[in-house]
Each structure stands twice: as structure tokens, then as C-alpha cells.
C-alpha positions in Angstrom: 12.9 -14.4 -59.4 15.9 -12.3 -60.3 15.7 -12.8 -64.1 18.5 -15.3 -64.2 16.3 -18.3 -63.3 15.4 -20.5 -66.2 12.1 -22.5 -66.0 13.0 -25.1 -68.6 16.3 -26.0 -66.8 14.5 -26.5 -63.5 11.7 -28.5 -65.1 14.3 -30.9 -66.5 15.5 -31.5 -63.0 12.0 -32.4 -61.8 11.1 -34.6 -64.8 13.5 -37.3 -63.6 11.0 -38.2 -60.9 9.5 -41.6 -61.6 6.9 -43.3 -59.5 7.2 -42.3 -55.8 7.1 -38.5 -55.3 9.2 -38.8 -52.1 12.2 -38.7 -54.4 11.4 -35.0 -54.8 12.5 -34.2 -51.2 15.8 -36.0 -51.7 16.4 -34.3 -55.0 16.2 -30.7 -53.9 18.6 -30.4 -50.9 21.8 -31.3 -52.8 21.5 -28.2 -55.0 24.0 -25.6 -54.0 23.3 -22.1 -52.7 19.9 -20.4 -53.4 19.3 -22.3 -56.7 17.3 -24.9 -54.9 15.1 -22.5 -53.0 14.6 -20.2 -56.0 13.6 -23.1 -58.2 11.3 -24.6 -55.7 9.5 -21.4 -54.8 9.1 -20.4 -58.4 7.5 -23.7 -59.3 5.2 -23.7 -56.3 4.1 -20.1 -56.8 3.3 -20.7 -60.5 1.7 -24.1 -59.9 4.3 -25.8 -62.1 5.4 -28.4 -59.6 5.5 -31.9 -61.3 2.8 -33.7 -59.4 0.6 -36.6 -60.5 -2.0 -34.3 -62.0 0.7 -32.6 -64.2 2.2 -36.0 -65.1 -1.2 -37.2 -66.3 -1.7 -34.1 -68.4 1.8 -34.7 -70.0 0.9 -38.4 -70.6 3.7 -39.5 -68.2 1.4 -41.4 -65.9 -1.9 -43.3 -66.1 -3.5 -41.8 -63.0 -3.6 -38.6 -61.1 -3.9 -40.0 -57.6 -1.2 -39.4 -55.0 1.6 -41.9 -55.3 2.0 -42.0 -51.5 -1.4 -42.2 -49.9 -3.4 -43.5 -53.0 -6.4 -41.6 -51.8 -7.1 -38.4 -53.8 -5.9 -36.5 -56.9 -2.5 -35.0 -56.2 -2.3 -31.2 -56.7 0.5 -28.9 -55.6 -1.4 -28.0 -52.4 -2.2 -31.6 -51.7 1.4 -32.7 -52.2 2.8 -30.0 -49.9 0.1 -29.8 -47.2 -3.0 -32.0 -47.4 -1.5 -35.4 -47.9 -1.8 -37.2 -44.6 1.3 -39.4 -45.1 3.8 -36.8 -46.4 6.2 -35.0 -44.1 6.3 -31.2 -43.9 8.4 -29.9 -46.8 10.1 -27.3 -44.6 11.8 -30.1 -42.7 14.0 -30.6 -45.8 15.2 -27.1 -45.8 15.2 -25.8 -42.2 17.6 -27.2 -39.6 16.6 -27.0 -36.0 19.1 -24.4 -34.6 17.6 -24.1 -31.1 17.0 -27.3 -29.4 15.3 -28.2 -26.1 18.7 -28.0 -24.3 19.0 -24.4 -25.6 15.7 -23.3 -24.2 16.3 -25.1 -20.9 19.5 -23.1 -20.3 18.3 -19.8 -21.8 18.7 -16.9 -19.4 16.9 -13.6 -20.0 18.7 -10.3 -19.9 18.3 -7.9 -17.0 15.1 -5.9 -17.0 16.6 -2.5 -17.6 18.6 -4.0 -20.6 15.4 -5.4 -22.1 13.8 -2.0 -21.7 16.8 -0.4 -23.4 17.7 1.8 -20.4 21.0 0.4 -19.1 24.1 -0.9 -21.0 25.5 -3.2 -18.3 28.7 -4.0 -20.2 29.7 -0.3 -20.2 28.3 0.3 -16.8 30.4 -2.4 -15.2 33.6 -0.7 -16.5 32.4 2.7 -15.5 31.6 2.0 -11.8 34.5 -0.4 -11.0 36.7 1.3 -8.4 40.1 0.3 -7.1 40.1 -1.5 -3.8 42.9 0.7 -2.4 40.7 3.8 -2.8 38.6 2.8 0.2 35.0 3.3 -1.1 35.8 6.7 -2.8 32.9 7.6 -5.0 33.6 7.2 -8.7 31.4 9.9 -10.4 29.8 9.6 -13.9 28.6 12.4 -16.1 25.4 10.8 -17.3 23.6 12.3 -20.3 20.2 11.2 -21.6 17.6 12.6 -23.9 15.3 14.6 -23.8 18.1 16.4 -22.3 19.0 15.2 -18.8 22.5 15.7 -17.4 23.4 14.2 -14.0 26.4 13.5 -11.8 26.0 10.0 -10.4 28.1 7.7 -8.2 27.4 4.0 -7.7 27.1 2.4 -4.2 26.1 -1.0 -2.9 22.6 0.1 -2.2 22.1 1.8 -5.6 23.1 4.9 -7.6 23.4 8.2 -5.7 22.7 11.4 -7.7 24.8 14.3 -6.7 23.2 16.8 -9.0 20.9 16.8 -12.0 19.8 19.4 -14.6 17.1 19.2 -17.3 16.5 20.9 -20.5 13.1 22.2 -19.3 15.0 24.3 -16.7 16.5 26.5 -19.4 13.4 28.8 -19.7 14.5 30.2 -16.3 17.6 31.5 -18.0 16.0 32.9 -21.1 15.8 30.0 -23.5 12.2 29.1 -24.0 12.3 27.2 -27.3 14.5 24.6 -28.9 15.2 22.8 -25.7 16.6 19.6 -27.3 19.1 20.7 -29.9 22.9 20.8 -29.8 23.0 24.3 -28.4 20.5 23.5 -25.7 22.5 20.4 -24.7 25.5 22.6 -24.3 23.6 24.9 -22.0 22.4 22.0 -19.9 25.9 20.7 -19.5 27.2 24.2 -18.6 24.4 24.6 -16.0 25.3 21.3 -14.4 29.0 22.0 -14.2 28.5 25.4 -12.5 25.9 24.0 -10.2 28.2 21.1 -9.0 31.2 23.4 -8.5 29.1 25.9 -6.6 27.7 23.1 -4.4 31.3 21.9 -3.6 32.5 25.5 -3.2 35.0 25.1 -6.1 33.4 27.7 -8.4 36.0 30.4 -7.5 39.0 28.1 -8.3 37.6 26.7 -11.5 35.7 29.2 -13.6 36.1 27.1 -16.8 36.0 28.6 -20.3 34.4 32.0 -19.9 33.7 32.4 -23.7 32.8 29.5 -25.9 35.0 29.8 -29.0 34.6 26.2 -30.2 38.1 25.0 -29.4 38.7 22.0 -27.3 39.1 22.9 -23.6 40.4 20.9 -20.6 40.6 22.4 -17.1 44.0 22.6 -15.5 44.4 21.6 -11.8 44.8 24.4 -9.3 47.2 24.5 -6.4 44.8 23.8 -3.6 42.2 21.3 -4.9 42.1 19.1 -7.9 39.3 19.6 -10.4 36.1 17.6 -10.1 36.5 14.5 -12.2 33.7 12.5 -13.8 33.5 9.9 -16.6 31.2 10.3 -19.6 28.3 7.8 -19.6 26.2 7.9 -22.8 24.2 4.8 -22.1 22.8 3.2 -25.3 23.0 6.3 -27.4 24.8 5.9 -30.7 28.0 8.0 -30.4 27.8 9.6 -33.8 29.5 13.0 -34.7 27.4 16.0 -33.7 25.2 14.0 -31.3 23.7 16.1 -28.6 25.5 14.0 -25.9 28.7 15.7 -27.0 27.1 19.1 -26.9 26.4 18.5 -23.2 29.9 17.2 -22.7 31.4 20.4 -24.3 29.2 22.5 -21.9 30.4 20.6 -18.9 34.0 21.0 -20.0 33.6 24.7 -20.5 31.9 24.9 -17.1 35.0 23.6 -15.3 34.6 19.8 -14.9 37.4 17.4 -15.7 36.1 14.7 -18.1 38.4 12.5 -20.1 37.4 12.9 -23.7 38.4 13.2 -27.4 37.4 15.9 -29.8 36.6 13.4 -32.6 32.8 13.5 -32.0 32.4 17.3 -31.6 30.6 19.2 -34.3 33.1 20.4 -36.8 35.6 17.5 -36.6 36.8 16.6 -40.1 37.3 12.9 -40.7 39.6 13.6 -43.7 41.7 16.3 -42.0 41.5 14.6 -38.6 41.1 17.8 -36.7 38.4 20.0 -35.2 37.3 23.1 -36.9 36.6 25.6 -34.1 34.4 27.9 -36.3 32.0 25.1 -37.2 31.8 24.0 -33.6 31.2 27.5 -32.4 28.3 27.8 -34.9 26.6 24.8 -33.4 27.1 26.0 -29.8 25.4 29.3 -30.6 22.6 27.7 -32.7 24.0 28.7 -36.1 22.8 25.5 -37.7 19.2 26.3 -36.5 19.5 29.8 -37.9 20.8 28.5 -41.3 17.8 26.1 -41.5 15.4 28.9 -40.6 16.8 31.0 -43.5 16.6 28.2 -46.0 13.0 27.5 -45.1 12.0 31.1 -45.3 13.3 31.3 -48.8 12.3 27.9 -50.1 9.2 26.8 -48.1 7.5 29.7 -46.3 4.5 27.7 -45.2 6.7 25.0 -43.7 8.7 27.7 -41.9 5.5 29.0 -40.3 4.6 25.6 -38.9 8.1 24.4 -37.9 9.2 27.6 -36.2 5.8 28.8 -34.9 7.1 29.1 -31.3 10.1 31.2 -32.5 7.8 33.5 -34.5 5.4 33.8 -31.5 8.3 35.1 -29.3 9.8 37.2 -32.1 13.0 35.2 -32.4 14.6 35.5 -35.9 17.6 33.8 -37.4 19.9 36.8 -36.8 19.0 36.8 -33.1 20.1 33.3 -32.3 23.8 34.0 -31.3 22.9 36.9 -29.1 20.2 34.8 -27.4 22.5 32.0 -26.5 25.2 34.5 -25.2 22.6 35.9 -22.8 21.6 32.4 -21.7 25.3 31.4 -21.0 25.8 34.6 -19.0 22.7 34.0 -17.0 23.8 30.4 -16.2 27.2 31.6 -15.0 25.6 34.4 -12.9 23.2 32.2 -11.0 23.6 28.4 -11.4 21.4 27.4 -8.5 18.6 24.9 -8.3 15.1 26.3 -7.8 12.7 24.1 -5.8 9.3 23.8 -7.3 6.5 25.2 -5.1 3.8 22.6 -5.3 0.8 23.4 -3.2 -0.6 20.4 -1.2 -4.1 19.3 -2.3 -7.0 20.9 -0.5 -8.8 17.6 -0.2 -7.3 14.2 -0.3 -9.0 12.0 -2.9 -10.4 8.7 -1.6 -11.1 5.9 -4.1 -12.4 3.3 -1.7 -15.3 3.4 0.8 -14.6 4.5 4.3 -14.8 1.8 6.9 -17.8 2.3 9.2 -17.8 1.7 13.0 -20.1 -0.7 14.7 -22.5 2.1 15.8 -22.6 3.6 12.3 -23.4 0.2 10.8 -26.1 -0.4 13.4 -27.7 3.0 12.7 -27.5 2.3 8.9 -29.3 -1.0 9.3 -32.0 0.5 11.4 -32.6 3.2 8.7 -32.8 0.6 6.0 -35.3 -1.6 7.9 -37.4 1.4 8.7 -37.4 2.4 5.0 -38.4 -1.1 4.1 -41.3 -1.1 6.6 -42.6 2.2 5.3 -42.5 1.0 1.7 -44.6 -2.1 2.7 -47.2 0.2 4.4 -46.5 -0.9 8.0 -47.0 1.9 10.6 -43.9 2.9 12.6 -45.2 2.1 16.0 -43.1 1.8 19.1 -43.5 -2.0 19.0 -42.1 -2.0 15.4 -39.1 0.0 16.5 -38.4 -2.3 19.4 -38.7 -5.2 17.0 -36.2 -3.7 14.6 -33.7 -3.0 17.4 -34.0 -6.6 18.6 -33.3 -7.8 15.1 -30.2 -5.6 14.9 -28.9 -6.9 18.2 -29.3 -10.5 17.2 -27.5 -9.8 13.9 
């Protein structure tokens, strides 16, 4: 199958079979490695297996009947599948790895793990709290995509969400397109940080990093209150360099939250130099990578640019406007990081998908109406006697 397999050599191995073909199944397993499987599959696929029909053609036997059942002519298919007395050939190759005892003791994973939503091994280590802290909440900075950033603490009755921000909230601050890239993730984390600090009345003490210059930033504790601390929870996301999860982390750090971290996964970190390049990181924060891609498409593939960036073109956003756009968004978030409740009007009429339950009087009147309609259809006059008769029928029913 790979070019190194020789047919004549394998055929010599099979020509030693004499008489009973059951020797074939004892001959193949001792071969080492893939040689046995490759030879057997090649012979079966090319119909070159040494069966009684082939032995008769080569004048090695006097009959072409199956040597085991003595019933029909033995072909490759008959020897492998149709012969009633031969065992399944795969039993010679496949060993039963999962026995009945395995399946009796098999335990399925938790539902949210099967759905790919919760990584329980990491969650257990993130929510464990020291007993001497007397039920103090242990907060997690949770980031999911499409961009959701939350501050959550675990309790015995379930998780409690302190605050949550979403990427689709960014149009309120001037960012209407590109709501899932690295720069948008930074804005979402920045919004959450300022929102939480304002909620806890810590926004004046911890302003965070006022201007994003791409360098690593960690908040320093003030004299009165310690900074709000949370642990990064990425769930089942692959923590690769330049992942949007770390864009949201950088935004939360610049917003004033205290999150233990390393700069190894930020955009611009060099694996060879083992240090962060602030210029490259700053370019990603202000959407420079998107602007560079826009310029390349405009020069090389104008048609693809028209389809990929149609929403940008509709709003008049060009590659040179990206940095100024994100600066305005950051300033708007810092100016008013408040949650806006959605005004959802109640429905005018409640929808009903089942029949309304009738009262006894309504059912009685409905039955009288149906009986009268039936009588009129049969040509019976609606006399007083007929009406009394209908009412008596209804009473008895």
C-alpha cells in the first residue's frame, strides 16, 4: 500500500497452507507490526487470497469446495463472510478492550461538560475558598465568546453574577462594527472594569491605566481599600497567543481590576525574545491589525474587500480612521460606564395556545345551540315542545 509491500513475498507466506484453511488465521497474527495487516488487506482487496478456487486454478488442489464446510465453492468473500462454520476474521486481529465490566461501571460526564460549557477541573480550583475566610466571595473574571465578560462568585445555591457586559453593548459607545475582534474584546473588558468599580464606589480610587500604550499594567493598592481582585476564568477556550480572551483581560487590567496574570499570551509577546513588544500590542488594542488587513484587501482583492468590510464602508470607516475610532470608544466608556436597562414594552394581547375552559352554563348553552342547529338541518320545526325537549336532554346529560 505504501510501495514497499511485495506481493510475491506475501504470496509465498500463504502458499504454505495445505488442506485446512483454518491454518490461515493462525499464520497471520504472529507477523510483527503492520506487515500482517498490510499483506492481508492487499490480498483481500485484489482478490489474491489463496482460497480453494485459486488452489484449483494453480493445480494445487483437486476441488474448489470449502475445506471447512464442504458445501460450496470457496471464494474470497465466501471464506471471509459467507461460510457458516468459519469464525469472523476480525476476531484474529481485534482484542476486546472494553468488556462488560467496563460498561457496567461507566459513568458519564456532567451535562455541562458533555455540552462543552464547563471545565470542571479548572472550575474546582477557581472556586475553592479557604475555610478561615468565612464564606467570603471568591470572584472570577469570566470571558466567553461571542464576547461576554462577567464577574461571578460561586455559592452553595449556584453562581451569582455581580456584573456582566456584552460585545453588543458597544454600539452605545460608538463602536457599531467589528464586535468580536481583539480590540472589541479590550473594550468589553474595560467597560466591565469601570462598571464594577463604579458599582462598588471605588472608581475614584482606582482609575486604572488612562491611556492604553500596550505595556503590561497592574493596579497598585491604595491606602483606604484594596483593589477589587478576581481570577481569570477562560473555560474551555484554547489559551493561544493573541486570543480575544486576553484582549478582554488587558481591558479589565487597564480599567483598574486586580487580576493575577502573565504577559506571555498578549499580542506582541515574542517567544524567542521572551518579552512583550508594547508597540505590537498597542496596534492590536486600537484595531491596527484590522486596518492592515483592510489595506491589503483594497490593493490585492478589491471585490473581496467590498464584501468583507461592507458594514465599514456603509458607515464610512476607513483603515486610517480605526485608531481614532477606538480612542473615542475608550473615552466614552470611561465617561459613562453604566448599565442601560432595555425598555421592553409588554405585549398588548397575551397569546393563548390552548382552548379556554368553559363554565357549566357556557357548555349548556353551546349544547343547546348545536342541537337546535341539528334539528334545523333535518327539517324539524323549532316549536316550544322541541325546545323543552332539548332542555330536558341537556339536563339529563
